[in-house]
C-alpha positions in Angstrom: 152.0 87.0 62.4 149.0 88.4 62.6 147.3 90.0 66.0 144.0 89.8 67.5 141.9 92.8 66.4 141.7 94.8 69.4 137.8 95.5 69.5 135.2 93.0 67.8 131.9 93.6 66.2 128.9 94.3 67.7 127.2 90.6 66.9 130.3 88.8 68.0 130.0 90.6 71.2 126.6 89.3 72.1 127.9 86.1 70.8 130.1 86.0 73.3 129.2 87.9 76.3 126.6 85.3 77.5 129.0 82.1 77.7 131.3 84.5 79.2 128.7 85.1 82.0 128.2 81.3 82.5 131.6 80.7 83.5 131.4 83.7 86.0 128.4 82.5 87.1 129.8 78.9 87.9 133.1 79.8 89.0 131.8 82.4 91.7 129.1 78.9 92.9 131.8 78.1 95.6 131.4 81.5 97.1 127.3 81.2 96.9 127.8 77.8 98.8 129.7 79.8 101.6 127.6 82.2 102.3 124.1 80.6 101.3 123.7 80.3 105.1 123.6 83.7 106.4 120.1 85.5 108.3 119.2 81.9 108.7 115.9 81.7 111.1 115.5 79.1 113.6 113.4 76.1 113.1 112.7 72.9 114.9 115.1 70.2 114.1 113.8 67.7 116.9 111.1 67.6 113.6 110.9 64.7 111.8 108.8 66.3 109.1 111.0 69.4 109.4 114.6 67.2 108.5 112.9 64.9 105.8 112.4 68.3 104.1 115.5 69.7 104.5 116.9 66.4 103.0 114.6 66.9 100.1 115.7 70.0 99.1 119.6 69.2 99.4 119.2 66.2 97.4 116.9 68.3 95.0 119.8 70.8 94.8 122.1 67.6 94.2 120.5 66.3 90.9 120.1 69.8 89.9 124.2 70.0 90.3 124.5 67.2 88.1 122.4 68.9 85.9 124.4 72.0 85.5 127.8 69.9 85.1 126.6 68.8 81.4 125.6 72.7 80.5 129.2 73.3 79.6 130.3 72.1 77.2 127.7 69.6 76.4 124.4 71.8 76.6 126.1 75.1 75.3 127.2 72.7 71.8 124.4 71.1 71.2 123.4 73.6 67.7 126.6 72.2 66.8 126.3 68.3 67.2 123.9 68.0 64.1 126.2 69.7 61.7 129.6 67.5 63.1 127.5 64.3 62.8 124.9 63.5 60.4 123.6 60.1 62.3 122.1 63.0 64.6 120.3 65.4 62.5 116.2 64.9 62.8 112.8 66.9 62.0 113.4 67.8 65.5 117.0 68.6 65.9 117.9 70.1 62.1 121.2 71.3 61.3 121.8 75.0 60.8 121.3 75.8 57.1 123.5 78.9 57.7 126.0 80.5 59.8 123.6 83.2 61.3 121.0 80.5 62.2 123.9 78.5 63.9 125.0 81.5 65.7 121.2 82.2 66.5 121.3 78.7 67.9 124.3 78.7 69.9 123.0 82.5 71.3 119.7 80.8 72.7 121.5 77.8 73.9 123.5 79.9 75.9 120.3 82.1 77.4 118.3 79.2 78.3 121.5 77.3 80.3 122.4 80.9 81.7 118.7 80.8 82.8 118.8 77.7 84.5 122.0 78.4 86.1 120.5 81.2 87.5 117.4 79.8 88.5 119.7 77.1 90.6 121.4 80.2 92.0 117.9 81.7 93.4 116.9 78.5 95.0 120.1 77.7 96.7 120.1 80.9 98.1 116.5 81.3 98.7 115.1 81.7 102.4 113.7 78.5 102.8 117.7 76.9 102.2 118.9 79.3 104.9 118.0 77.4 108.3 119.3 74.1 106.4 122.8 75.6 105.2 123.2 77.2 108.9 122.3 73.5 110.3 124.3 71.4 107.7 127.6 73.8 108.8 126.5 73.5 112.3 127.0 69.5 112.3 130.3 70.1 110.2 131.3 71.9 113.0 130.3 69.4 115.6 132.0 66.7 113.5 135.0 68.3 112.6 134.3 68.5 109.5 133.8 65.4 108.7 131.3 64.0 105.6 127.9 63.6 107.5 127.1 60.8 104.7 130.4 58.5 104.8 129.1 56.3 101.7 128.5 59.5 99.6 125.4 57.9 98.6 121.7 59.0 99.4 120.1 55.9 101.3 116.6 56.9 100.8 114.8 59.0 98.2 113.5 62.0 100.6 111.1 63.5 98.3 108.6 60.2 98.5 109.7 59.8 102.3 108.6 63.6 103.0 105.2 62.7 100.9 104.6 60.0 103.2 105.0 62.2 106.2 102.6 64.7 105.0 100.3 62.6 104.3 100.4 61.1 107.6 100.3 64.3 109.2 97.5 65.4 107.3 95.6 62.4 108.1 96.5 63.1 112.2 95.1 67.2 111.3 92.1 66.1 109.5 91.4 63.6 112.3 91.9 66.2 115.0 89.5 68.7 112.9 87.0 66.2 112.9 87.1 65.6 116.9 86.9 69.5 117.2 83.9 69.7 115.0 82.3 66.8 116.6 82.8 68.6 119.7 81.3 72.2 118.6 78.3 70.5 116.8 77.6 68.8 120.5 78.2 71.6 122.2 75.4 73.5 119.7 73.0 71.2 119.5 72.8 70.7 123.4 72.1 74.7 124.0 68.7 75.3 123.1 68.1 78.5 121.3 71.8 79.5 120.9 71.3 79.6 117.0 69.6 82.9 118.5 72.2 84.3 120.4 74.3 83.5 116.8 71.8 85.4 115.0 72.1 88.6 117.5 76.1 88.4 117.5 75.9 88.7 113.7 73.8 91.4 113.3 75.7 93.3 116.2 78.5 93.3 113.6 76.6 95.5 110.8 78.1 93.7 107.8 78.2 96.6 105.1 75.3 95.3 102.5 74.0 92.9 104.6 70.5 92.7 105.7 68.6 90.2 108.4 64.9 89.7 108.5 63.2 87.3 110.7 61.3 84.4 109.8 57.6 83.5 110.4 58.5 80.8 112.5 61.1 80.8 115.4 64.1 78.9 112.8 63.9 80.8 110.0 65.0 84.3 108.8 66.0 86.2 104.9 69.5 87.4 104.4 69.6 90.0 102.2 72.8 91.2 99.8 71.9 94.9 98.5 74.7 95.3 96.8 74.9 91.9 95.3 70.6 92.0 94.5 70.2 89.0 96.2 68.1 87.7 99.1 68.6 83.9 100.9 66.0 82.3 102.9 67.7 80.0 105.8 65.7 77.4 107.4 66.7 75.3 110.2 66.0 71.5 109.8 65.1 69.4 113.0 66.0 65.7 113.3 62.7 63.2 113.5 61.3 63.3 116.8 63.3 66.2 118.1 63.1 69.7 118.6 66.5 70.5 118.2 68.0 72.4 115.0 70.5 69.9 113.7 71.2 72.1 110.4 70.5 74.8 108.1 69.1 75.0 104.0 69.6 77.8 102.3 67.0 78.8 99.1 67.0 81.6 97.1 63.9 84.5 97.0 63.0 85.7 93.8 60.1 88.5 92.9 57.1 86.9 91.6 57.3 86.3 87.7 61.5 86.2 88.5 63.3 83.0 87.9 66.6 82.4 89.8 69.3 83.9 87.9 72.7 81.6 87.0 74.6 83.7 89.2 72.1 82.9 92.0 72.2 79.3 91.5 75.6 79.1 91.4 76.4 80.6 94.8 73.3 78.5 96.2 74.6 75.5 95.0 78.1 76.7 96.8 76.0 77.7 99.9 74.4 74.3 100.6 77.3 72.1 99.6 79.5 73.8 102.4 80.7 71.8 105.0 79.4 72.6 108.9 75.9 72.7 107.8 75.1 72.5 111.7 77.1 75.5 112.0 74.7 79.0 112.0 77.6 81.2 112.7 79.6 79.6 109.3 77.0 80.3 107.2 76.1 83.4 108.0 79.6 84.6 107.4 80.1 82.6 104.6 76.7 84.6 103.0 77.8 87.9 104.2 81.2 86.7 102.1 78.7 87.4 98.6 77.7 90.7 99.6 80.5 91.9 97.1 80.6 89.2 94.9 80.9 91.8 91.8 83.9 93.7 93.2 85.8 90.4 94.7 88.2 89.4 92.4 89.0 85.2 92.3 92.1 84.9 94.9 93.5 82.7 92.2 93.7 84.1 89.1 93.0 87.9 90.7 90.4 88.8 88.0 87.0 89.9 88.6 85.3 87.3 85.8 87.0 84.6 83.7 87.0 83.5 80.3 83.3 82.3 80.6 82.8 85.8 82.0 81.7 84.1 85.2 82.2 85.6 89.0 84.0 84.3 91.6 80.9 82.1 93.0 82.9 79.7 95.1 83.9 80.0 98.6 86.4 78.4 100.6 87.0 78.8 104.4 90.5 80.5 104.9 90.8 80.7 108.7 88.8 81.8 112.0 89.8 84.4 114.3 88.1 84.1 117.9 85.9 86.9 118.8 86.4 89.7 121.6 83.5 87.8 123.4 85.0 84.7 123.3 81.5 83.3 122.4 81.7 82.9 118.8 84.5 83.3 115.8 84.7 84.9 112.4 85.1 82.9 109.9 86.5 84.3 106.8 86.2 83.2 103.0 88.3 83.2 99.8 86.6 83.8 96.9 87.4 81.8 93.4 86.2 81.2 89.6 84.7 77.9 89.4 87.1 77.3 86.9 89.6 78.1 89.3 88.8 76.2 92.3 
């Protein structure tokens, strides 16, 4: 009676190590479930969108669990199917011609399933899931271990419901921001000469590489970006039969005999397509954000230039911070390439 060898060749060890690891990962899932609720951060469980978001995460995890159940043995044995059944052979699903090819296919299948299993475990243990597990455990404790959904079936598609709630919340937030902007615009337009105070506060900040020069009339100025080698003219726009400045238009100032460069034109287009066209403080901060355009990488791709050798000429307001005197706000802008925006 023959006995099994005490050691296997290195190739066989490699081929068998991945399935063995999958078995260990699968057998350890119960421990993952039980320990997944540690260090949970408190959240507002009175919020409908928080509850629906958590249910959507749980629903997605259950869907992935059903996928994982097909990994063993069906997923791992996929390369053998064309060999055992000639009806399944196709261009996209050929049968392995040699044992070496079959072994390679089996190893790739095992690695792919292992990667999917590890991805699932990372999602299960992720920081955003910790408060969800803590809340589920608390609810089960309140119910003396009774299943919270006796039917064992999901009654709704919570990802769809979450999308609807998110859209509604965004609509409310957009409306709130519009109301705030309308109030700011009304206040700014009703304050005669307020724009001069805005310019003075901006000058006092002494932004590196930015110089403000007063224009020939009271509602015009030039802003020079010395490091970028660009100068922009800003002119106030008045409504018909009104002395108040209702908006600000930007143009590029170039030396006689020189035309506007592609870079200047791209920046100019972004400046004049900005929101809050009535807000001079917003415009000054936006222009100042281009002071280091030749050193500022794109926030999305983290590159200074894209494949078309373009600099990040798009600016989007990131956030606002109250100033120390509470009379103005500092607008912060993110840089994007046109292809990344």
